[in-house]
N, C-alpha and C positions, 0 to 999 in steps of 0.2 A: 504494500500500500504506500501511497504517497500523500503527504500532508502539506497543505499550503496555509501559511499564516500571514495575514496582512498586518501592517503597522504603519504608523505615520500620519494617521488621520487626526483631525482636530478642528478647532475653531480659528478662522482666519478672516481678516477684513478683505473686502473686495479690492482687487489689485495686488493682493499678496500672493505668496507662493507656498506650496507644500510639496514634499517628496514622499510618495508612498513606497513601501517596500513589501515584497512578498517572498518570504523565506520558504524554500522547498526542502523537505526532510522526508525520512523514511527510506523506502527501497529505491534509492536514486542511483545506485551504482549502474553505470552503463545506460543511464536514462537517455531516451531519444524522444524528441517532441516534434509534432507537426506544427505546433504553434503555441505561443504564450500570449495571454490576453488580459486586458483590464476591462471590466464591465462596471456599470453603475446602475443604481436603482433609486430614483427619487421618490418621495412619499406620493402614493397614489398613482404612480406611473410604472410602466413595464421596465424590466431590466434591458439596458441597451449597451451595445458594444462601444467602448471608448477608444481603445487602441489595441493593435495586434502586432506581434513580432513573429515572423515565420522564417522558414528555411532561407539561408542566404542573407540573413539579417534584413529581410524586407519588412518594412513597417507600413501600417495603414492606420488612419485616424478617422474618427467621426468628423464630419464637417464642422460641427460646433466647437471642436477643440483644436482643429488644425492651426499650427503656428503658436499654440500656447502650451500644449502638452507634449512630452517626449517619453516614449517607452524605450527601455533598455534592459539589458540582462548582464549580470556578472557571472560568467561561466564558471569561474573558479569557486565562487561562493554559493552558486546555485540560488541566486537572488534575482528577482525581477523587480524593476523599478518603474515608477511613473512620476516624472517631474512635472508638476503643474504650476504654471506661471500665469500671471494676469487673471487670477481667479475671479469669477463672477458669482453673484448669488444663485444663478440658475445651475451652477456646478454642484450645489448642495445635494448630496446623495450618499448612500452607502456604496463604497467601491469594493468590488470583488476581483480577486485574482483567479484566473482560469488557465489550466494547462491541458492541452489536448495531446496525449502521449501515445506513441506507438510502442514504447517499452519503458516501464511496464504499461501495458495497454489500458487506456481508460481516459475518461474526461473528469478532471479533478477540479474542485472548487474550494476556495477558502471561505471563511465565515463572514468576511467583510470588515471594513473599517469606515467609520463615519467621518465625512468631510462636511463641515458647515461653513458657508461663506456668508458673512454679514455685510449688509449694504451700508 
């Protein structure tokens, strides 16, 4: 099994920055991934894809965060990051880390970290 644990959420003023981390642990020897993702879910809304990191270090972002958020991964430390700059109140949500793995095979989720952006 693989465990994902997010951290780094909190309260920040509009225009500020936060960096989220997702630590990967468990059966990670020889881990192989199709992709690493950050999702978010705002109150009363569906979960949405924020950013993705796939083979060849290809990245993709939701239009609403392009130019403001950056996804990256520390291969040595098995940590996924989401740098969030120029935060807006509409970025307020619970942010989830997701790993789509080919080994060990599975679709893994963290429990989320809350980001609150005040106006």
